N, CA, C and O atoms as a GROMACS GRO file, in nm:
protein
  448
    1UNK      N    1   0.086  -0.117  -0.004
    1UNK     CA    2  -0.003  -0.001   0.014
    1UNK      C    3   0.099   0.125   0.022
    1UNK      O    4   0.197   0.138   0.095
    2UNK      N    5   0.043   0.221  -0.081
    2UNK     CA    6   0.123   0.375  -0.062
    2UNK      C    7   0.085   0.448   0.032
    2UNK      O    8  -0.031   0.488   0.040
    3UNK      N    9   0.162   0.471   0.102
    3UNK     CA   10   0.122   0.603   0.226
    3UNK      C   11   0.124   0.704   0.143
    3UNK      O   12   0.155   0.702   0.024
    4UNK      N   13   0.072   0.840   0.241
    4UNK     CA   14   0.008   0.951   0.194
    4UNK      C   15   0.159   1.025   0.189
    4UNK      O   16   0.249   0.998   0.268
    5UNK      N   17   0.168   1.115   0.089
    5UNK     CA   18   0.294   1.179   0.085
    5UNK      C   19   0.246   1.310   0.030
    5UNK      O   20   0.137   1.326  -0.026
    6UNK      N   21   0.359   1.426   0.056
    6UNK     CA   22   0.356   1.564  -0.018
    6UNK      C   23   0.307   1.585  -0.173
    6UNK      O   24   0.239   1.672  -0.227
    7UNK      N   25   0.380   1.454  -0.226
    7UNK     CA   26   0.326   1.490  -0.365
    7UNK      C   27   0.203   1.457  -0.427
    7UNK      O   28   0.144   1.507  -0.522
    8UNK      N   29   0.172   1.338  -0.335
    8UNK     CA   30   0.009   1.315  -0.382
    8UNK      C   31  -0.096   1.453  -0.364
    8UNK      O   32  -0.172   1.497  -0.450
    9UNK      N   33  -0.080   1.494  -0.258
    9UNK     CA   34  -0.135   1.600  -0.194
    9UNK      C   35  -0.117   1.714  -0.298
    9UNK      O   36  -0.215   1.758  -0.357
   10UNK      N   37  -0.010   1.754  -0.316
   10UNK     CA   38   0.012   1.846  -0.431
   10UNK      C   39  -0.061   1.832  -0.585
   10UNK      O   40  -0.128   1.916  -0.645
   11UNK      N   41  -0.020   1.687  -0.628
   11UNK     CA   42  -0.086   1.669  -0.750
   11UNK      C   43  -0.270   1.644  -0.740
   11UNK      O   44  -0.343   1.652  -0.839
   12UNK      N   45  -0.316   1.612  -0.601
   12UNK     CA   46  -0.465   1.644  -0.572
   12UNK      C   47  -0.503   1.764  -0.617
   12UNK      O   48  -0.586   1.776  -0.707
   13UNK      N   49  -0.435   1.877  -0.549
   13UNK     CA   50  -0.465   2.002  -0.569
   13UNK      C   51  -0.437   2.032  -0.724
   13UNK      O   52  -0.532   2.078  -0.786
   14UNK      N   53  -0.348   2.017  -0.776
   14UNK     CA   54  -0.296   2.019  -0.942
   14UNK      C   55  -0.421   1.981  -1.030
   14UNK      O   56  -0.450   2.044  -1.132
   15UNK      N   57  -0.513   1.843  -0.973
   15UNK     CA   58  -0.594   1.830  -1.049
   15UNK      C   59  -0.722   1.897  -1.032
   15UNK      O   60  -0.825   1.849  -1.079
   16UNK      N   61  -0.720   2.019  -0.960
   16UNK     CA   62  -0.864   2.061  -0.973
   16UNK      C   63  -0.844   2.204  -1.042
   16UNK      O   64  -0.941   2.279  -1.056
   17UNK      N   65  -0.752   2.230  -1.073
   17UNK     CA   66  -0.704   2.328  -1.159
   17UNK      C   67  -0.780   2.363  -1.289
   17UNK      O   68  -0.808   2.478  -1.322
   18UNK      N   69  -0.810   2.260  -1.356
   18UNK     CA   70  -0.894   2.245  -1.474
   18UNK      C   71  -1.072   2.294  -1.426
   18UNK      O   72  -1.151   2.332  -1.512
   19UNK      N   73  -1.099   2.287  -1.322
   19UNK     CA   74  -1.210   2.320  -1.263
   19UNK      C   75  -1.200   2.440  -1.229
   19UNK      O   76  -1.301   2.503  -1.259
   20UNK      N   77  -1.102   2.515  -1.167
   20UNK     CA   78  -1.068   2.661  -1.157
   20UNK      C   79  -1.103   2.748  -1.277
   20UNK      O   80  -1.182   2.842  -1.286
   21UNK      N   81  -1.024   2.694  -1.365
   21UNK     CA   82  -1.018   2.773  -1.528
   21UNK      C   83  -1.170   2.750  -1.573
   21UNK      O   84  -1.239   2.847  -1.606
   22UNK      N   85  -1.216   2.629  -1.574
   22UNK     CA   86  -1.378   2.607  -1.606
   22UNK      C   87  -1.440   2.696  -1.564
   22UNK      O   88  -1.507   2.758  -1.646
   23UNK      N   89  -1.447   2.744  -1.405
   23UNK     CA   90  -1.523   2.838  -1.392
   23UNK      C   91  -1.520   2.995  -1.418
   23UNK      O   92  -1.598   3.080  -1.375
   24UNK      N   93  -1.409   3.008  -1.500
   24UNK     CA   94  -1.387   3.159  -1.541
   24UNK      C   95  -1.457   3.153  -1.655
   24UNK      O   96  -1.439   3.073  -1.747
   25UNK      N   97  -1.541   3.242  -1.647
   25UNK     CA   98  -1.645   3.292  -1.766
   25UNK      C   99  -1.559   3.372  -1.869
   25UNK      O  100  -1.483   3.465  -1.840
   26UNK      N  101  -1.586   3.314  -2.016
   26UNK     CA  102  -1.540   3.354  -2.119
   26UNK      C  103  -1.428   3.288  -2.180
   26UNK      O  104  -1.367   3.334  -2.277
   27UNK      N  105  -1.397   3.160  -2.112
   27UNK     CA  106  -1.310   3.061  -2.172
   27UNK      C  107  -1.426   2.942  -2.236
   27UNK      O  108  -1.483   2.853  -2.174
   28UNK      N  109  -1.438   2.977  -2.381
   28UNK     CA  110  -1.510   2.941  -2.440
   28UNK      C  111  -1.496   2.781  -2.481
   28UNK      O  112  -1.595   2.716  -2.515
   29UNK      N  113  -1.359   2.724  -2.475
   29UNK     CA  114  -1.358   2.605  -2.525
   29UNK      C  115  -1.379   2.501  -2.378
   29UNK      O  116  -1.340   2.384  -2.375
   30UNK      N  117  -1.432   2.555  -2.288
   30UNK     CA  118  -1.478   2.476  -2.168
   30UNK      C  119  -1.610   2.520  -2.151
   30UNK      O  120  -1.683   2.478  -2.061
   31UNK      N  121  -1.646   2.611  -2.242
   31UNK     CA  122  -1.830   2.604  -2.192
   31UNK      C  123  -1.909   2.482  -2.210
   31UNK      O  124  -2.024   2.496  -2.168
   32UNK      N  125  -1.881   2.360  -2.263
   32UNK     CA  126  -1.975   2.239  -2.240
   32UNK      C  127  -1.944   2.187  -2.121
   32UNK      O  128  -2.029   2.128  -2.054
   33UNK      N  129  -1.794   2.206  -2.073
   33UNK     CA  130  -1.781   2.118  -1.953
   33UNK      C  131  -1.825   2.228  -1.836
   33UNK      O  132  -1.852   2.170  -1.731
   34UNK      N  133  -1.835   2.341  -1.832
   34UNK     CA  134  -1.878   2.412  -1.762
   34UNK      C  135  -2.041   2.367  -1.707
   34UNK      O  136  -2.085   2.357  -1.593
   35UNK      N  137  -2.102   2.348  -1.831
   35UNK     CA  138  -2.272   2.335  -1.814
   35UNK      C  139  -2.333   2.232  -1.791
   35UNK      O  140  -2.455   2.230  -1.773
   36UNK      N  141  -2.253   2.119  -1.786
   36UNK     CA  142  -2.297   1.983  -1.789
   36UNK      C  143  -2.222   1.899  -1.675
   36UNK      O  144  -2.110   1.923  -1.631
   37UNK      N  145  -2.310   1.796  -1.637
   37UNK     CA  146  -2.253   1.671  -1.556
   37UNK      C  147  -2.136   1.601  -1.627
   37UNK      O  148  -2.022   1.581  -1.586
   38UNK      N  149  -2.199   1.565  -1.755
   38UNK     CA  150  -2.087   1.493  -1.866
   38UNK      C  151  -1.948   1.560  -1.855
   38UNK      O  152  -1.838   1.511  -1.831
   39UNK      N  153  -1.991   1.693  -1.882
   39UNK     CA  154  -1.850   1.792  -1.896
   39UNK      C  155  -1.753   1.769  -1.781
   39UNK      O  156  -1.634   1.741  -1.791
   40UNK      N  157  -1.828   1.785  -1.666
   40UNK     CA  158  -1.738   1.782  -1.551
   40UNK      C  159  -1.681   1.636  -1.519
   40UNK      O  160  -1.568   1.620  -1.472
   41UNK      N  161  -1.756   1.547  -1.544
   41UNK     CA  162  -1.697   1.395  -1.519
   41UNK      C  163  -1.602   1.375  -1.617
   41UNK      O  164  -1.509   1.304  -1.579
   42UNK      N  165  -1.594   1.421  -1.751
   42UNK     CA  166  -1.482   1.393  -1.836
   42UNK      C  167  -1.345   1.472  -1.820
   42UNK      O  168  -1.234   1.430  -1.850
   43UNK      N  169  -1.381   1.612  -1.760
   43UNK     CA  170  -1.252   1.678  -1.730
   43UNK      C  171  -1.181   1.645  -1.617
   43UNK      O  172  -1.060   1.663  -1.601
   44UNK      N  173  -1.275   1.586  -1.521
   44UNK     CA  174  -1.196   1.521  -1.402
   44UNK      C  175  -1.148   1.395  -1.419
   44UNK      O  176  -1.055   1.360  -1.346
   45UNK      N  177  -1.192   1.321  -1.500
   45UNK     CA  178  -1.150   1.155  -1.531
   45UNK      C  179  -1.029   1.189  -1.613
   45UNK      O  180  -0.933   1.113  -1.603
   46UNK      N  181  -1.022   1.276  -1.679
   46UNK     CA  182  -0.910   1.320  -1.766
   46UNK      C  183  -0.788   1.357  -1.677
   46UNK      O  184  -0.678   1.302  -1.669
   47UNK      N  185  -0.842   1.474  -1.607
   47UNK     CA  186  -0.716   1.568  -1.540
   47UNK      C  187  -0.693   1.452  -1.404
   47UNK      O  188  -0.580   1.464  -1.358
   48UNK      N  189  -0.767   1.358  -1.341
   48UNK     CA  190  -0.733   1.283  -1.283
   48UNK      C  191  -0.601   1.146  -1.324
   48UNK      O  192  -0.490   1.116  -1.280
   49UNK      N  193  -0.680   1.102  -1.418
   49UNK     CA  194  -0.639   0.995  -1.460
   49UNK      C  195  -0.460   1.035  -1.512
   49UNK      O  196  -0.366   0.962  -1.481
   50UNK      N  197  -0.447   1.146  -1.584
   50UNK     CA  198  -0.344   1.196  -1.661
   50UNK      C  199  -0.216   1.240  -1.528
   50UNK      O  200  -0.094   1.229  -1.530
   51UNK      N  201  -0.315   1.293  -1.414
   51UNK     CA  202  -0.201   1.327  -1.338
   51UNK      C  203  -0.158   1.262  -1.212
   51UNK      O  204  -0.047   1.255  -1.159
   52UNK      N  205  -0.280   1.215  -1.177
   52UNK     CA  206  -0.237   1.140  -1.026
   52UNK      C  207  -0.183   0.964  -1.080
   52UNK      O  208  -0.097   0.891  -1.030
   53UNK      N  209  -0.263   0.945  -1.186
   53UNK     CA  210  -0.189   0.810  -1.219
   53UNK      C  211  -0.048   0.806  -1.242
   53UNK      O  212   0.014   0.712  -1.192
   54UNK      N  213   0.007   0.882  -1.303
   54UNK     CA  214   0.144   0.907  -1.318
   54UNK      C  215   0.230   0.880  -1.189
   54UNK      O  216   0.329   0.807  -1.187
   55UNK      N  217   0.178   0.951  -1.082
   55UNK     CA  218   0.258   0.924  -0.962
   55UNK      C  219   0.233   0.795  -0.909
   55UNK      O  220   0.333   0.744  -0.857
   56UNK      N  221   0.111   0.718  -0.907
   56UNK     CA  222   0.074   0.604  -0.832
   56UNK      C  223   0.172   0.500  -0.948
   56UNK      O  224   0.228   0.403  -0.898
   57UNK      N  225   0.184   0.519  -1.063
   57UNK     CA  226   0.262   0.422  -1.150
   57UNK      C  227   0.407   0.445  -1.113
   57UNK      O  228   0.480   0.347  -1.098
   58UNK      N  229   0.463   0.598  -1.095
   58UNK     CA  230   0.606   0.570  -1.050
   58UNK      C  231   0.621   0.518  -0.934
   58UNK      O  232   0.726   0.457  -0.910
   59UNK      N  233   0.510   0.531  -0.826
   59UNK     CA  234   0.564   0.478  -0.680
   59UNK      C  235   0.574   0.308  -0.673
   59UNK      O  236   0.655   0.235  -0.617
   60UNK      N  237   0.454   0.280  -0.756
   60UNK     CA  238   0.455   0.130  -0.746
   60UNK      C  239   0.557   0.068  -0.825
   60UNK      O  240   0.604  -0.037  -0.781
   61UNK      N  241   0.598   0.112  -0.928
   61UNK     CA  242   0.738   0.048  -1.001
   61UNK      C  243   0.846   0.065  -0.894
   61UNK      O  244   0.935  -0.018  -0.874
   62UNK      N  245   0.834   0.154  -0.841
   62UNK     CA  246   0.995   0.161  -0.727
   62UNK      C  247   0.930   0.014  -0.644
   62UNK      O  248   1.022  -0.067  -0.639
   63UNK      N  249   0.830  -0.030  -0.594
   63UNK     CA  250   0.816  -0.132  -0.516
   63UNK      C  251   0.813  -0.286  -0.582
   63UNK      O  252   0.848  -0.389  -0.525
   64UNK      N  253   0.766  -0.275  -0.700
   64UNK     CA  254   0.775  -0.392  -0.793
   64UNK      C  255   0.777  -0.392  -0.925
   64UNK      O  256   0.710  -0.299  -0.969
   65UNK      N  257   0.833  -0.469  -1.020
   65UNK     CA  258   0.786  -0.436  -1.162
   65UNK      C  259   0.664  -0.442  -1.211
   65UNK      O  260   0.586  -0.532  -1.180
   66UNK      N  261   0.634  -0.344  -1.295
   66UNK     CA  262   0.469  -0.322  -1.339
   66UNK      C  263   0.480  -0.395  -1.435
   66UNK      O  264   0.580  -0.408  -1.506
   67UNK      N  265   0.324  -0.478  -1.451
   67UNK     CA  266   0.294  -0.538  -1.564
   67UNK      C  267   0.180  -0.464  -1.599
   67UNK      O  268   0.106  -0.400  -1.524
   68UNK      N  269   0.171  -0.482  -1.750
   68UNK     CA  270   0.052  -0.389  -1.820
   68UNK      C  271  -0.066  -0.408  -1.775
   68UNK      O  272  -0.138  -0.319  -1.821
   69UNK      N  273  -0.137  -0.493  -1.693
   69UNK     CA  274  -0.239  -0.522  -1.608
   69UNK      C  275  -0.266  -0.443  -1.514
   69UNK      O  276  -0.372  -0.382  -1.497
   70UNK      N  277  -0.117  -0.441  -1.414
   70UNK     CA  278  -0.145  -0.368  -1.292
   70UNK      C  279  -0.115  -0.222  -1.326
   70UNK      O  280  -0.130  -0.136  -1.239
   71UNK      N  281  -0.073  -0.190  -1.453
   71UNK     CA  282  -0.078  -0.035  -1.474
   71UNK      C  283  -0.222   0.007  -1.550
   71UNK      O  284  -0.274   0.118  -1.534
   72UNK      N  285  -0.267  -0.078  -1.617
   72UNK     CA  286  -0.386  -0.048  -1.634
   72UNK      C  287  -0.491  -0.026  -1.534
   72UNK      O  288  -0.577   0.062  -1.549
   73UNK      N  289  -0.485  -0.122  -1.411
   73UNK     CA  290  -0.570  -0.107  -1.308
   73UNK      C  291  -0.532   0.026  -1.234
   73UNK      O  292  -0.609   0.097  -1.169
   74UNK      N  293  -0.439   0.041  -1.249
   74UNK     CA  294  -0.388   0.176  -1.179
   74UNK      C  295  -0.462   0.312  -1.218
   74UNK      O  296  -0.521   0.389  -1.143
   75UNK      N  297  -0.440   0.322  -1.375
   75UNK     CA  298  -0.504   0.412  -1.442
   75UNK      C  299  -0.634   0.436  -1.428
   75UNK      O  300  -0.678   0.548  -1.400
   76UNK      N  301  -0.730   0.296  -1.454
   76UNK     CA  302  -0.862   0.290  -1.441
   76UNK      C  303  -0.907   0.319  -1.310
   76UNK      O  304  -1.016   0.376  -1.313
   77UNK      N  305  -0.850   0.296  -1.170
   77UNK     CA  306  -0.866   0.335  -1.009
   77UNK      C  307  -0.889   0.469  -1.031
   77UNK      O  308  -0.992   0.530  -1.001
   78UNK      N  309  -0.742   0.535  -1.108
   78UNK     CA  310  -0.774   0.699  -1.104
   78UNK      C  311  -0.869   0.747  -1.138
   78UNK      O  312  -0.934   0.828  -1.071
   79UNK      N  313  -0.903   0.698  -1.278
   79UNK     CA  314  -1.001   0.792  -1.397
   79UNK      C  315  -1.129   0.726  -1.303
   79UNK      O  316  -1.237   0.769  -1.344
   80UNK      N  317  -1.140   0.653  -1.213
   80UNK     CA  318  -1.278   0.620  -1.113
   80UNK      C  319  -1.299   0.742  -1.027
   80UNK      O  320  -1.398   0.815  -1.023
   81UNK      N  321  -1.197   0.751  -0.965
   81UNK     CA  322  -1.157   0.868  -0.874
   81UNK      C  323  -1.191   1.001  -0.945
   81UNK      O  324  -1.269   1.075  -0.886
   82UNK      N  325  -1.147   1.036  -1.053
   82UNK     CA  326  -1.191   1.164  -1.130
   82UNK      C  327  -1.340   1.151  -1.175
   82UNK      O  328  -1.379   1.250  -1.238
   83UNK      N  329  -1.417   1.067  -1.160
   83UNK     CA  330  -1.534   1.060  -1.235
   83UNK      C  331  -1.629   1.080  -1.090
   83UNK      O  332  -1.737   1.138  -1.087
   84UNK      N  333  -1.573   1.031  -0.998
   84UNK     CA  334  -1.631   1.033  -0.852
   84UNK      C  335  -1.590   1.206  -0.811
   84UNK      O  336  -1.674   1.264  -0.742
   85UNK      N  337  -1.518   1.252  -0.834
   85UNK     CA  338  -1.441   1.408  -0.796
   85UNK      C  339  -1.563   1.480  -0.869
   85UNK      O  340  -1.660   1.528  -0.809
   86UNK      N  341  -1.544   1.482  -1.011
   86UNK     CA  342  -1.630   1.535  -1.121
   86UNK      C  343  -1.785   1.540  -1.086
   86UNK      O  344  -1.850   1.642  -1.108
   87UNK      N  345  -1.845   1.421  -1.027
   87UNK     CA  346  -1.980   1.408  -0.988
   87UNK      C  347  -1.977   1.502  -0.878
   87UNK      O  348  -2.029   1.613  -0.890
   88UNK      N  349  -1.917   1.463  -0.768
   88UNK     CA  350  -1.901   1.558  -0.604
   88UNK      C  351  -1.918   1.696  -0.673
   88UNK      O  352  -2.029   1.749  -0.680
   89UNK      N  353  -1.792   1.761  -0.729
   89UNK     CA  354  -1.814   1.898  -0.802
   89UNK      C  355  -1.921   1.920  -0.854
   89UNK      O  356  -1.977   2.000  -0.779
   90UNK      N  357  -1.988   1.897  -0.942
   90UNK     CA  358  -2.123   1.894  -1.013
   90UNK      C  359  -2.237   1.934  -0.918
   90UNK      O  360  -2.308   2.033  -0.934
   91UNK      N  361  -2.248   1.829  -0.802
   91UNK     CA  362  -2.317   1.856  -0.757
   91UNK      C  363  -2.333   1.948  -0.613
   91UNK      O  364  -2.434   1.982  -0.552
   92UNK      N  365  -2.212   1.970  -0.589
   92UNK     CA  366  -2.175   2.035  -0.475
   92UNK      C  367  -2.136   2.210  -0.483
   92UNK      O  368  -2.173   2.306  -0.414
   93UNK      N  369  -2.050   2.197  -0.594
   93UNK     CA  370  -2.026   2.333  -0.618
   93UNK      C  371  -2.079   2.409  -0.735
   93UNK      O  372  -2.124   2.522  -0.723
   94UNK      N  373  -2.072   2.338  -0.861
   94UNK     CA  374  -2.094   2.419  -0.979
   94UNK      C  375  -2.240   2.414  -1.020
   94UNK      O  376  -2.264   2.517  -1.084
   95UNK      N  377  -2.340   2.342  -1.011
   95UNK     CA  378  -2.469   2.338  -1.025
   95UNK      C  379  -2.543   2.466  -0.934
   95UNK      O  380  -2.604   2.560  -0.984
   96UNK      N  381  -2.521   2.445  -0.792
   96UNK     CA  382  -2.557   2.559  -0.705
   96UNK      C  383  -2.489   2.706  -0.750
   96UNK      O  384  -2.554   2.809  -0.729
   97UNK      N  385  -2.369   2.713  -0.805
   97UNK     CA  386  -2.303   2.836  -0.854
   97UNK      C  387  -2.395   2.875  -0.971
   97UNK      O  388  -2.463   2.977  -0.968
   98UNK      N  389  -2.395   2.792  -1.071
   98UNK     CA  390  -2.457   2.830  -1.199
   98UNK      C  391  -2.618   2.855  -1.177
   98UNK      O  392  -2.679   2.916  -1.265
   99UNK      N  393  -2.688   2.806  -1.059
   99UNK     CA  394  -2.811   2.856  -1.078
   99UNK      C  395  -2.811   2.970  -0.992
   99UNK      O  396  -2.913   3.036  -1.013
  100UNK      N  397  -2.748   3.013  -0.915
  100UNK     CA  398  -2.743   3.163  -0.843
  100UNK      C  399  -2.688   3.255  -0.947
  100UNK      O  400  -2.730   3.371  -0.956
  101UNK      N  401  -2.596   3.207  -1.024
  101UNK     CA  402  -2.548   3.334  -1.128
  101UNK      C  403  -2.658   3.348  -1.253
  101UNK      O  404  -2.658   3.438  -1.337
  102UNK      N  405  -2.751   3.235  -1.245
  102UNK     CA  406  -2.882   3.276  -1.344
  102UNK      C  407  -2.990   3.356  -1.275
  102UNK      O  408  -3.066   3.431  -1.337
  103UNK      N  409  -2.995   3.335  -1.134
  103UNK     CA  410  -3.097   3.430  -1.055
  103UNK      C  411  -3.044   3.547  -1.080
  103UNK      O  412  -3.116   3.640  -1.117
  104UNK      N  413  -2.873   3.564  -1.057
  104UNK     CA  414  -2.839   3.722  -1.037
  104UNK      C  415  -2.850   3.767  -1.186
  104UNK      O  416  -2.842   3.889  -1.200
  105UNK      N  417  -2.868   3.694  -1.300
  105UNK     CA  418  -2.863   3.751  -1.416
  105UNK      C  419  -3.008   3.806  -1.432
  105UNK      O  420  -3.026   3.921  -1.473
  106UNK      N  421  -3.110   3.727  -1.399
  106UNK     CA  422  -3.254   3.760  -1.418
  106UNK      C  423  -3.304   3.886  -1.302
  106UNK      O  424  -3.408   3.951  -1.304
  107UNK      N  425  -3.196   3.892  -1.211
  107UNK     CA  426  -3.248   4.010  -1.134
  107UNK      C  427  -3.203   4.140  -1.183
  107UNK      O  428  -3.266   4.245  -1.174
  108UNK      N  429  -3.067   4.120  -1.243
  108UNK     CA  430  -2.989   4.253  -1.309
  108UNK      C  431  -3.047   4.282  -1.443
  108UNK      O  432  -3.040   4.396  -1.489
  109UNK      N  433  -3.105   4.180  -1.509
  109UNK     CA  434  -3.164   4.197  -1.658
  109UNK      C  435  -3.018   4.182  -1.752
  109UNK      O  436  -3.029   4.206  -1.872
  110UNK      N  437  -2.911   4.153  -1.709
  110UNK     CA  438  -2.774   4.125  -1.786
  110UNK      C  439  -2.808   4.000  -1.856
  110UNK      O  440  -2.899   3.925  -1.821
  111UNK      N  441  -2.723   3.978  -1.966
  111UNK     CA  442  -2.686   3.872  -2.041
  111UNK      C  443  -2.580   3.790  -1.974
  111UNK      O  444  -2.490   3.841  -1.907
  112UNK      N  445  -2.594   3.635  -2.000
  112UNK     CA  446  -2.487   3.565  -1.963
  112UNK      C  447  -2.388   3.592  -2.083
  112UNK      O  448  -2.276   3.542  -2.084
   0.00000   0.00000   0.00000
């Protein structure tokens, strides 16, 4: 079992950077990601699988030789963690934020 260390904590924080960029209005490339659950899940699955799995692969390779099956398991588990993080972020942060933003635009009469 891999114990927690500062590198994993840093990478977990870096995996949320795409979400912060996504929430900035005006980033047209992430419009679909910002407005949908599927977009959140895709973004988080890719960022977690891309960042966190590299660290786990490196740490597991130091302990024992990696096989393609064990490397695939690690990447799959990291992607599942990203999917769960994307769903949690959508339901706890983004959806309430977007609803509040819509109410604010309706109240002020501005366009999004």
